[in-house]
C-alpha positions in Angstrom: -24.9 -40.7 2.5 -22.9 -37.5 1.8 -23.9 -33.8 2.2 -22.2 -31.0 0.4 -22.4 -27.4 -0.6 -22.5 -27.2 -4.4 -20.0 -24.7 -5.7 -20.0 -25.9 -9.3 -23.3 -24.9 -11.0 -23.8 -27.8 -13.5 -26.5 -29.9 -11.8 -25.2 -33.2 -13.2 -21.9 -32.9 -11.4 -21.3 -34.1 -7.9 -19.6 -30.9 -6.7 -18.1 -31.4 -3.2 -17.0 -28.8 -0.7 -17.4 -30.2 2.8 -18.0 -34.0 3.1 -19.6 -35.5 6.2 -20.1 -39.1 7.2 -23.4 -41.0 7.3 -26.1 -39.2 9.2 -24.9 -35.8 8.2 -27.9 -35.4 5.9 -30.2 -35.5 8.9 -28.0 -33.0 10.7 -28.5 -30.6 7.7 -32.2 -30.9 7.8 -32.4 -30.2 11.6 -31.7 -27.0 13.4 -28.2 -26.1 14.4 -27.4 -27.2 17.9 -26.2 -24.8 20.5 -22.6 -26.0 20.0 -22.9 -25.6 16.2 -24.2 -22.0 16.6 -21.2 -21.3 18.8 -18.7 -22.6 16.3 -20.5 -20.7 13.5 -20.2 -17.4 15.4 -16.6 -18.1 16.2 -15.9 -18.9 12.5 -17.5 -15.7 11.2 -15.9 -13.6 13.9 -12.4 -14.8 13.1 -12.8 -14.6 9.4 -14.3 -11.1 9.3 -12.3 -9.7 12.2 -8.9 -10.9 10.9 -9.7 -10.0 7.3 -10.7 -6.5 8.3 -7.6 -6.1 10.5 -5.1 -7.4 7.9 -6.9 -5.5 5.1 -6.7 -2.3 7.0 -3.0 -2.9 7.7 -2.3 -3.5 4.0 -4.3 -0.3 3.1 -2.0 1.7 5.4 0.9 0.1 3.7 -0.4 1.4 0.4 -1.7 -1.9 -0.8 -5.3 -2.9 -1.8 -7.3 -4.2 1.2 -8.3 -7.3 -0.8 -4.7 -8.5 -0.6 -4.8 -8.5 3.1 -8.3 -10.1 3.2 -7.1 -13.0 1.1 -4.0 -13.3 3.1 -6.0 -13.4 6.3 -7.7 -16.6 5.1 -4.3 -18.1 4.5 -3.2 -17.2 8.0 -6.3 -18.8 9.5 -5.9 -21.9 7.4 -3.7 -25.0 8.0 -0.7 -23.0 6.8 -0.3 -21.0 10.1 -3.3 -21.4 12.5 -3.5 -25.1 11.9 0.3 -25.4 12.2 0.6 -23.4 15.5 -2.6 -24.8 17.2 -3.9 -27.9 15.4 -6.6 -28.6 17.9 -7.9 -25.0 17.8 -8.0 -25.0 14.0 -9.7 -28.4 14.0 -12.4 -27.2 16.4 -13.1 -24.0 14.5 -12.8 -24.9 10.9 -12.7 -28.6 10.3 -14.6 -30.5 13.0 -18.2 -29.7 11.9 -18.8 -29.7 8.1 -22.4 -28.5 8.6 -21.2 -25.3 10.3 -18.6 -24.8 7.6 -21.3 -25.2 5.0 -23.3 -22.5 6.6 -20.4 -20.1 6.7 -19.6 -20.8 3.1 -23.2 -20.1 2.1 -23.1 -16.8 4.0 -19.9 -15.9 2.1 -21.7 -16.5 -1.2 -24.3 -13.9 -0.2 -21.3 -11.6 0.0 -20.4 -12.4 -3.6 -23.9 -11.6 -4.7 -23.9 -8.2 -2.9 -20.4 -7.4 -4.1 -21.4 -8.0 -7.7 -24.5 -5.9 -7.3 -22.3 -3.0 -6.1 -19.9 -3.5 -9.0 -22.9 -3.4 -11.4 -23.8 0.0 -9.9 -20.3 1.2 -10.8 -20.2 -0.2 -14.3 -20.5 2.4 -17.0 -22.2 0.9 -20.1 -21.4 4.0 -22.1 -17.6 3.5 -21.7 -17.9 -0.3 -22.3 -20.0 0.4 -25.5 -17.2 2.7 -26.7 -14.6 0.0 -26.1 -16.6 -3.1 -26.7 -14.3 -4.3 -29.5 -11.2 -3.8 -27.3 -12.9 -5.7 -24.4 -13.7 -8.7 -26.7 -10.2 -8.8 -28.2 -8.5 -8.4 -24.9 -10.6 -11.2 -23.3 -9.8 -13.5 -26.2 -6.0 -12.9 -25.9 -5.9 -13.1 -22.1 -7.8 -16.4 -22.2 -6.3 -18.2 -25.3 -2.6 -17.5 -24.6 -2.5 -19.0 -21.1 -4.8 -21.9 -22.2 -2.3 -22.9 -24.8 0.8 -22.4 -22.6 -0.5 -24.0 -19.4 -2.2 -26.7 -21.5 1.2 -27.8 -22.8 2.6 -27.8 -19.3 -0.4 -29.8 -18.1 0.1 -32.3 -20.9 3.7 -32.8 -19.7 2.6 -33.1 -16.0 -0.3 -35.5 -16.6 1.8 -38.6 -15.6 2.8 -36.9 -12.3 -0.4 -35.3 -11.2 -3.4 -37.1 -12.7 -6.2 -38.2 -10.5 -7.5 -41.7 -9.6 -9.6 -42.2 -12.8 -6.3 -42.0 -14.8 -7.8 -39.7 -17.5 -6.4 -39.2 -20.9 -3.5 -36.7 -20.7 -5.4 -34.1 -22.8 -8.3 -34.2 -20.3 -6.0 -33.5 -17.4 -4.2 -30.8 -19.4 -7.5 -29.2 -20.2 -8.6 -29.0 -16.5 -5.2 -27.8 -15.5 -5.0 -25.1 -18.2 -8.6 -23.8 -17.5 -7.9 -23.4 -13.8 -4.8 -21.3 -14.6 -6.4 -19.2 -17.4 -9.8 -17.9 -16.2 -10.4 -14.6 -14.3 -12.5 -14.1 -11.2 -14.9 -11.3 -11.7 -15.5 -10.6 -7.9 -11.7 -10.4 -7.3 -11.0 -8.3 -10.4 -13.7 -5.8 -9.4 -12.6 -5.6 -5.8 -9.0 -4.9 -6.9 -10.1 -2.1 -9.3 -12.3 -0.6 -6.6 -9.6 -0.8 -3.9 -7.0 0.9 -6.2 -9.5 3.6 -7.2 -9.3 2.9 -10.9 -12.8 1.4 -11.5 -13.8 4.5 -13.4 -10.7 4.6 -15.6 -11.3 3.5 -19.2 -9.1 0.4 -18.7 -10.9 -0.4 -15.5 -14.3 -0.6 -17.3 -12.6 -2.6 -20.1 -11.1 -5.0 -17.5 -14.6 -5.6 -15.9 -16.2 -6.3 -19.3 -13.4 -8.6 -20.4 -13.5 -10.4 -17.0 -17.3 -11.0 -17.5 -16.7 -12.4 -20.9 -13.9 -14.7 -19.7 -16.1 -15.9 -16.8 -19.0 -16.8 -19.1 -16.7 -18.6 -21.6 -14.9 -20.3 -18.8 -18.2 -21.8 -17.5 -19.0 -23.1 -21.0 -15.6 -24.8 -21.3 -15.9 -26.3 -17.9 -19.3 -27.7 -18.7 -17.8 -29.4 -21.8 -14.8 -30.7 -19.9 -17.0 -32.0 -17.0 -19.2 -33.8 -19.5 -16.1 -35.4 -21.1 -14.9 -36.5 -17.6 -18.1 -38.3 -16.7 -18.6 -39.9 -20.1 -20.6 -37.5 -22.3 -21.3 -33.8 -23.1 -24.8 -32.6 -22.5 -25.2 -30.3 -25.5 -28.8 -29.6 -24.8 -28.0 -28.4 -21.3 -25.2 -26.1 -22.6 -27.5 -24.6 -25.2 -30.2 -24.0 -22.6 -27.7 -22.4 -20.2 -26.2 -19.9 -22.5 -29.4 -19.3 -24.5 -31.2 -18.7 -21.2 -28.4 -16.3 -20.2 -28.9 -14.3 -23.4 -32.6 -14.1 -22.7 -32.0 -13.0 -19.1 -29.7 -10.2 -20.3 -32.4 -9.0 -22.7 -35.1 -9.2 -20.0 -33.1 -7.2 -17.5 -32.4 -4.4 -19.9 -36.1 -4.1 -20.9 -38.9 -5.5 -18.8 -36.7 -6.1 -15.7 -35.6 -2.5 -15.7 -39.2 -1.3 -16.0 -40.3 -3.6 -13.1 -37.4 -2.4 -10.8 -38.1 1.2 -11.8 -41.8 0.8 -10.9 -40.9 -0.8 -7.6 -38.6 2.1 -6.6 -41.2 4.6 -7.7 -43.6 3.0 -5.3 -41.1 3.2 -2.5 -40.3 6.8 -3.2 -44.0 7.8 -3.4 -44.4 6.5 0.1 -41.7 8.7 1.6 -38.2 7.6 0.4 -38.2 4.4 2.5 -34.5 3.5 2.4 -35.2 0.1 4.1 -37.8 -0.7 1.5 -35.5 0.3 -1.3 -32.6 -1.7 0.1 -34.9 -4.7 0.4 -35.8 -4.4 -3.3 -32.1 -4.2 -4.3 -31.1 -7.2 -2.2 -34.0 -9.4 -3.3 -33.5 -8.4 -6.9 -29.8 -9.4 -6.6 -30.7 -12.7 -5.0 -33.3 -13.4 -7.7 -30.9 -12.6 -10.5 -28.3 -14.8 -8.9 -30.8 -17.6 -8.5 -31.9 -17.4 -12.1 -28.4 -17.7 -13.6 -27.5 -20.4 -11.1 -30.6 -22.3 -12.2 -29.4 -21.9 -15.8 -26.2 -23.6 -14.7 -24.1 -20.6 -15.5 -23.1 -18.8 -12.3 -24.9 -16.7 -9.6 -22.4 -13.9 -9.8 -23.3 -13.1 -13.4 -27.0 -12.7 -12.5 -26.2 -10.5 -9.6 -23.9 -8.3 -11.7 -26.6 -7.8 -14.4 -29.1 -6.8 -11.7 -26.6 -4.3 -10.3 -26.0 -2.8 -13.8 -29.8 -2.4 -14.2 -30.3 -0.9 -10.7 -27.8 1.8 -11.6 -29.7 2.9 -14.6 -33.3 3.1 -13.5 -35.0 6.5 -13.4 -36.3 6.5 -9.8 -33.1 6.2 -7.8 -32.6 6.2 -4.1 -28.9 7.0 -3.6 -28.9 5.8 0.1 -29.7 2.3 -1.1 -26.4 2.0 -3.0 -24.5 3.7 -0.2 -25.8 1.3 2.5 -25.2 -1.8 0.3 -21.6 -0.7 -0.3 -21.1 -0.2 3.4 -22.6 -3.6 4.3 -20.6 -5.4 1.6 -17.3 -3.7 2.4 -17.5 -4.1 6.1 -18.8 -7.6 6.4 -19.7 -9.8 3.4 -16.7 -9.1 1.1 -14.0 -9.7 3.8 -15.8 -12.9 4.8 -15.8 -14.2 1.2 -12.2 -13.3 0.5 -11.0 -14.7 3.8 -12.7 -18.0 3.0 -11.1 -18.0 -0.5 -7.7 -17.9 1.2 -8.7 -20.4 4.0 -8.4 -23.4 1.6 -4.7 -23.0 0.9 -2.4 -25.4 2.7 1.2 -24.5 2.0 2.4 -27.4 4.2 1.0 -29.8 1.5 3.9 -28.6 -0.7 6.5 -30.6 1.2 7.9 -32.1 -2.0 10.4 -29.7 -3.6 9.5 -30.9 -7.0 5.9 -30.1 -6.4 6.9 -26.6 -5.1 9.0 -26.0 -8.3 6.1 -27.0 -10.5 3.7 -24.8 -8.5 5.9 -21.8 -8.9 6.5 -22.5 -12.6 2.7 -22.9 -13.2 1.9 -19.6 -11.4 4.7 -17.7 -13.3 3.6 -19.2 -16.6 -0.1 -18.4 -16.0 0.5 -14.7 -15.1 3.2 -14.2 -17.8 1.0 -15.6 -20.6 -2.1 -13.8 -19.4 -0.3 -10.5 -19.5 1.6 -11.4 -22.7 -1.6 -12.6 -24.4 -3.3 -9.3 -23.5 -0.3 -7.4 -24.9 -0.4 -9.2 -28.2 -4.2 -8.9 -28.6 -4.0 -5.2 -27.6 -1.8 -4.5 -30.6 -4.6 -5.3 -33.0 -7.0 -2.8 -31.4 -4.6 0.1 -30.9 -4.1 -0.2 -27.1 -0.7 1.0 -26.0 1.7 -1.2 -24.0 1.2 0.4 -20.6 -2.6 0.1 -20.7 -2.3 -3.5 -22.0 0.0 -4.4 -19.1 -2.6 -2.9 -16.7 -5.4 -4.9 -18.4 -3.4 -8.1 -18.3 -2.5 -7.5 -14.6 -6.1 -7.0 -13.7 -7.3 -10.1 -15.6 -4.6 -12.4 -14.1 -6.4 -12.9 -10.8 -7.8 -16.5 -10.9 -9.6 -16.2 -7.6 -12.8 -18.2 -7.0 -13.2 -19.3 -10.6 -9.8 -21.1 -10.5 -10.8 -22.7 -7.2 -14.1 -24.0 -8.7 -12.3 -25.6 -11.6 -9.8 -27.2 -9.3 -12.6 -28.5 -7.0 -14.5 -30.0 -10.0 -11.4 -31.6 -11.3 -10.6 -33.1 -7.9 -14.2 -34.4 -7.5 -14.2 -36.0 -10.9 -10.9 -37.7 -10.2 -9.2 -35.9 -13.0 -6.5 -34.3 -10.8 -4.6 -35.5 -7.8 -4.5 -33.9 -4.3 -1.1 -32.4 -5.2 -2.4 -30.9 -8.4 -5.4 -29.6 -6.5 -3.1 -27.8 -4.0 -1.1 -26.3 -6.8 -4.2 -24.9 -8.4 -5.6 -23.6 -5.1 -2.2 -21.9 -4.4 -2.2 -20.4 -7.9 -5.7 -19.0 -7.4 -4.7 -17.2 -4.2 -1.2 -16.2 -5.2 -2.4 -14.6 -8.5 -5.1 -12.8 -6.6 -2.5 -11.5 -4.2 0.0 -10.5 -7.0 -2.5 -9.0 -9.4 -3.2 -5.8 -7.5 0.5 -5.3 -6.8 1.3 -5.6 -10.5 -1.7 -3.4 -11.4 -0.6 -0.8 -8.9 2.9 -0.8 -10.4 1.4 -0.5 -13.9 -0.7 2.5 -13.2 1.8 4.3 -10.9 2.6 7.7 -12.3 0.5 6.9 -15.4 -1.3 10.1 -16.4 -4.5 9.3 -18.3 -5.1 10.9 -21.7 -6.5 14.4 -21.8 -10.0 13.3 -22.7 -10.1 10.6 -20.0 -8.5 13.0 -17.5 -11.2 15.6 -18.1 -13.9 13.0 -17.6 -12.3 11.8 -14.4 -12.0 15.3 -13.1 -15.6 16.0 -13.8 -16.7 12.8 -12.1 -14.5 13.7 -9.1 -16.0 17.1 -8.9 -19.5 15.8 -9.3 -19.0 13.1 -6.6 -18.4 15.8 -3.9 -20.6 18.5 -5.3 -23.9 19.7 -3.8 -25.9 20.1 -7.1 -23.5 19.5 -10.0 -24.4 15.8 -10.0 -28.0 16.5 -10.7 -29.5 13.9 -12.9 -33.3 14.4 -12.7 -34.9 17.8 -12.5 -38.6 18.7 -11.8 -39.8 21.9 -13.4 -43.5 22.6 -12.5 -44.9 25.3 -14.7 -47.9 26.8 -16.4 -45.7 28.5 -19.0 -44.6 32.1 -19.1 -41.5 34.1 -19.6 -40.2 33.5 -16.0 -40.3 29.7 -16.3 -38.7 30.0 -19.8 -35.8 32.0 -18.3 -35.4 29.4 -15.6 -35.4 26.7 -18.3 -32.6 28.4 -20.2 -30.5 28.6 -17.1 -31.1 25.0 -16.3 -30.3 23.9 -19.8 -27.0 25.8 -19.6 -25.8 24.4 -16.2 -27.3 20.8 -16.5 -27.1 19.8 -20.2 -26.9 16.1 -19.3 -29.8 16.0 -16.9 -33.4 14.8 -17.6 -35.9 17.6 -17.0 -39.5 16.7 -16.3 -41.8 19.6 -17.3 -44.8 19.1 -15.0 -48.2 20.8 -15.4 -51.3 20.5 -13.3 -54.8 21.4 -14.4 -57.6 21.9 -11.9 -60.7 20.0 -12.8 -63.7 22.0 -13.8 -65.8 22.9 -10.7 -68.5 25.5 -10.1 -69.4 28.1 -7.5 -67.2 29.1 -4.6 -64.8 26.1 -5.0 -64.0 27.4 -8.5 -63.1 30.8 -7.1 -60.9 29.4 -4.3 -59.1 27.1 -6.7 -58.5 29.8 -9.2 -57.2 32.0 -6.4 -54.9 29.2 -5.3 -53.5 29.0 -8.8 -53.1 32.8 -8.9 -55.8 33.1 -11.5 -53.7 31.4 -14.1 -55.0 30.4 -17.5 -54.7 27.0 -19.1 -51.1 25.7 -18.9 -49.0 26.0 -22.0 -45.4 24.6 -21.4 -44.4 24.8 -25.0 -42.2 27.8 -24.5 -40.5 26.2 -21.5 -39.8 23.0 -23.5 -38.4 25.1 -26.4 -36.1 27.0 -23.9 -34.7 23.7 -22.7 -33.3 23.1 -26.2 -31.4 19.8 -26.5 -31.8 18.8 -22.9 -33.6 15.4 -22.5 -37.1 16.4 -21.6 -40.3 14.6 -20.6 -43.6 16.1 -20.0 -46.1 15.0 -17.3 -49.6 16.4 -17.2 -51.9 15.9 -14.2 -55.4 16.9 -13.3 -55.8 17.5 -9.6 -57.9 19.7 -7.4 -54.8 20.3 -5.3 -51.9 21.5 -7.6 -49.5 21.9 -4.7 -50.0 18.3 -3.5 -49.7 17.0 -7.0 -46.3 18.7 -7.4 -45.1 17.5 -4.0 -46.1 13.9 -4.8 -44.1 14.1 -8.0 -41.1 15.6 -6.3 -40.9 12.6 -4.0 -40.2 10.3 -6.9 -36.4 10.5 -6.8 -35.8 13.9 -8.3 -32.5 15.7 -7.5 -33.7 19.3 -8.0 -36.9 21.3 -8.0 -36.8 24.4 -10.3 -39.4 27.2 -9.9 -39.6 30.3 -12.1 -41.0 33.2 -10.0 -41.6 36.9 -10.3 -42.7 39.6 -7.8 -46.3 40.5 -7.7 -47.9 43.5 -6.1 -48.9 43.1 -2.5 -47.6 39.5 -2.5 -44.4 37.7 -1.6 -41.8 37.9 -4.4 -41.6 34.1 -4.2 -44.9 33.8 -6.2 -48.2 32.6 -5.0 -49.9 30.1 -2.7 -49.1 26.9 -4.6 -45.5 27.7 -5.0 -45.2 28.8 -1.4 -46.6 25.5 -0.2 -44.3 23.5 -2.5 -41.2 25.4 -1.3 -42.3 25.0 2.3 -42.9 21.3 2.2 -40.5 19.9 -0.4 -37.6 17.7 0.8 -35.3 18.1 -2.2 -32.9 20.7 -3.4 -34.6 23.7 -4.8 -33.7 26.4 -7.4 -35.9 29.5 -7.3 -35.4 31.8 -10.3 -36.8 35.2 -9.6 -37.0 37.9 -12.4 -38.0 41.5 -11.6 -40.9 43.2 -13.1 -38.8 45.2 -15.6 -38.6 42.2 -17.9 -37.1 38.8 -18.6 -33.6 38.7 -20.2 -33.4 37.0 -23.5 -29.8 35.9 -23.2 -27.8 34.1 -20.6 -26.2 36.4 -18.0 -22.6 37.3 -18.7 -21.7 38.8 -15.3 -22.7 36.5 -12.4 -22.1 37.3 -8.7 -22.2 34.8 -5.9 -22.1 36.1 -2.3 -20.1 33.4 -0.5 -19.9 32.1 3.1 -18.4 28.9 4.5 -21.5 26.8 4.2 -22.8 23.9 2.0 -25.5 26.1 0.6 -23.0 28.7 -0.4 -21.0 26.1 -2.2 -24.1 24.9 -4.0 -24.6 28.5 -5.2 -21.0 28.7 -6.3 -21.4 25.5 -8.3 -24.4 27.0 -10.2 -23.0 30.5 -10.6 -19.6 29.5 -11.8 -20.9 26.9 -14.2 -23.4 29.3 -15.7 -20.6 31.9 -16.2 -18.4 29.3 -17.9 -21.1 28.3 -20.3 -22.0 31.9 -21.1 -18.3 32.7 -21.6 -18.8 35.4 -19.0 -17.3 36.6 -15.7 -18.0 35.2 -12.2 -17.4 37.3 -9.1 -17.3 36.0 -5.5 -18.1 38.5 -2.8 -17.8 38.0 1.0 -19.3 40.7 3.2 -18.2 41.0 6.8 -21.2 42.3 8.7 -20.1 44.8 11.4 -22.1 47.7 12.8 -19.3 50.2 12.3 -17.9 48.6 9.2 -17.5 50.3 5.9 -15.6 49.8 2.6 -13.0 47.2 1.7 -11.8 44.9 4.4 -8.3 45.7 5.5 -7.1 43.3 8.3 -5.4 45.1 11.1 -4.3 44.2 14.6 -7.9 43.8 15.8 -9.1 41.8 12.8 -6.1 39.8 11.7 -7.7 36.5 12.4 -10.9 37.4 10.6 -8.9 38.7 7.7 -7.0 35.5 7.4 -10.2 33.5 7.4 -11.7 35.7 4.7 -8.7 35.5 2.5 -8.6 31.7 2.9 -12.3 31.5 1.9 -11.8 33.6 -1.2 -8.7 31.6 -2.2 -10.7 28.4 -1.8 -13.5 29.8 -3.9 -11.0 30.8 -6.7 -9.5 27.2 -6.6 -13.0 25.7 -6.9 -13.9 28.0 -9.8 -10.7 26.9 -11.5 -11.8 23.3 -11.2 -15.1 24.2 -12.8 -13.2 25.9 -15.6 -13.4 29.7 -15.1 -11.2 32.4 -13.7 -12.8 34.0 -10.7 -12.8 37.6 -9.4 -12.9 37.9 -5.7 -13.8 40.7 -3.3 -14.3 41.3 0.4 -16.3 44.1 2.0 -17.2 45.3 5.5 -20.6 46.8 6.0 -23.2 47.4 8.7 -25.9 46.1 6.3 -24.6 43.1 4.4 -27.7 42.7 2.3 -27.7 46.3 1.1 -23.9 46.1 0.4 -24.5 43.0 -1.8 -27.1 44.9 -3.8 -25.0 48.1 -4.1 -21.9 46.1 -5.1 -24.0 44.3 -7.8 -25.2 47.7 -9.1 -21.7 49.2 -9.2 -20.3 46.2 -11.0 -23.2 45.9 -13.5 -24.0 42.4 -12.4 -26.6 40.5 -14.6 -27.5 37.8 -12.1 -27.2 37.2 -8.3 -26.9 33.6 -7.1 -27.6 33.1 -3.5 -27.2 30.0 -1.4 -29.4 29.2 1.6 -31.2 26.5 3.5 -35.0 26.1 3.4 -36.5 26.7 6.8 -40.2 26.2 6.9 -41.9 28.7 9.2 -45.7 28.8 9.9 -47.3 28.6 6.5 -44.6 30.3 4.4 -41.3 29.2 3.1 -38.5 31.1 4.7 -35.0 31.4 3.3 -33.6 33.7 5.9 -33.8 37.5 6.4 -30.9 38.2 4.1 -32.3 36.3 1.2 -35.8 37.8 1.7 -34.4 41.3 1.8 -32.3 40.8 -1.4 -35.1 39.1 -3.3 -37.5 41.9 -2.4 -35.2 44.7 -3.4 -33.1 43.4 -6.2 -33.5 45.1 -9.6 -31.8 42.2 -11.4 -32.6 38.5 -11.7 -31.9 36.4 -8.6 -31.3 32.6 -8.3 -31.8 31.1 -4.9 -30.2 27.7 -4.4 -31.8 26.2 -1.3 -30.7 22.9 0.3 -33.4 21.2 2.4 -33.1 21.5 6.2 -32.8 18.4 8.2 -36.5 18.6 9.2 -37.5 19.3 5.7 -35.9 16.3 4.1 -38.2 13.6 2.7 
């Protein structure tokens, strides 16, 4: 009786990983003993600890951490640890196959999580643009090494064939496939470590690796069938037909299901733990489905990750926590185990060493060469083709699996198995080094550089990355003006125009409700929708006796920004009426309040925008909005910093008593100018000293004929009113021009 962890997905194959003697089956079914738990903990501690240590060292040396994580496994294997302390290595890694099976299963969880994270980072828009390139590149990088290493395998069949003495072409086919495939997890980790995942060639590399993975499993299924005496055509059709149906399901009904689940989580208060559970379970289910189809679990997890990254109701903390868990624990464990299998001491025969080196060089050279040749047909330049080939040359776990299946079927010998394992690890070590060399000092084309700069800016911005906007309205010129501003600054966002009608009631309840709505008439958002222009818009209409609560419930469903159009009213707060006050007080998301004075609503975008700046996150958020608006309007942006001093007056001139303050102000203005340049506009800067900073801001705006003031603040709920600070309140009450208040939620106010 033998027990094993199955690493080859075809159910008809006796895939072996760890083999135990008779009685081991009973050990698997029973609980782990105290000693086995100890060994398991020691294994995991060593693998993760050494992998993180060596990975960090390689990162400091300018190399991708994945190289160090793979090398850590080699160091812990028989090549070093086993050589220096054989008894210790035996006790930790070889004495108990049940424990090693448990560790291996834990590592495969890491593969699932890693592929979910990669799916999040995959841009289907870029892949769709370059789908022809990806297909041609995957073809060239697979066929060329298959032919070259196949010929080598045919020549080596007499030396390295397994005990069943297969036909030379069968050995050559296994040998060539193990040296020609690409490992999607390793390729993705390399791209991520080098920071090139978002480059065009990075996305093409991911797509090509996925194609090579899928085709590789198909070829392996056929070869395995030949090795055991027959090809199960029906099983192959079911596997890849089922994969196609699963892809269709995930991008349609599966996406809707996940979106509904995340909506439910968000509606109950942004439960990060609940959202993380959904993402993890979805990844495991996707992996289980594709594994059951006899394809590979990693493809299912990858498809789930792509889908999770494209649902409407996002919870960003879920992705962040999954990335942290994977990078700190699961990924290092998996890559260390991948290197653990290599036994360099098995290459004692110089002839075997020579053939191993030759096979590795031939595999990498033909992989890159095949990519170069294929790239010529689709207009890819040589440098990008080398980068693509370098990334796709990592054999990784896929090469290991082919080698294991070949060994278990008796097609290849132990020496050939060692060569293929060594090739899988060495190519995974060399691929990131070659890729780093290929992209060094390689400036991306102008269009790609602009996209990368925008993505870099958005990734660190406060509000520029806004994807979903909630605009509650009953119509009117103020909301229409707010919609025009939003359309200018966030053209790629999705705006939900949200209206609430109060159900018909009678008597005193009707009076109270109408007062709560400010006596508004029936909602008519048509003007607001028209003002949004070509921005993606969806309308949601609700009937609710509590409009404020209806808006708050909707705002919890994963929106990035809440936009309110407001105008001063006599004897009331300039921040509109009761419903709006409550929404602003209780919301936990970023808020944009657009206030227009009674004199009238402008019909055009403002051309002179002023942003009073301070060294705060909320001020930076205001800068993002103001500078972006001025750029779109082809106007002028002015940044003003006011030093509030009781005896201050006029322009700030640093002297002996204010030199330190003056340096800080100048540094702040210089940083604002640099930030505006990144957004794409030249910025005017000014510094003033005044006893009343609020009035100085208003006077400065009047003197410079400013069209719009953009103010940054934090929302601080006080009593039953929203409170943005005394300065914001004073300016909003006394401004004669439109004011935009960009409010970031306070810690207490976050959902």
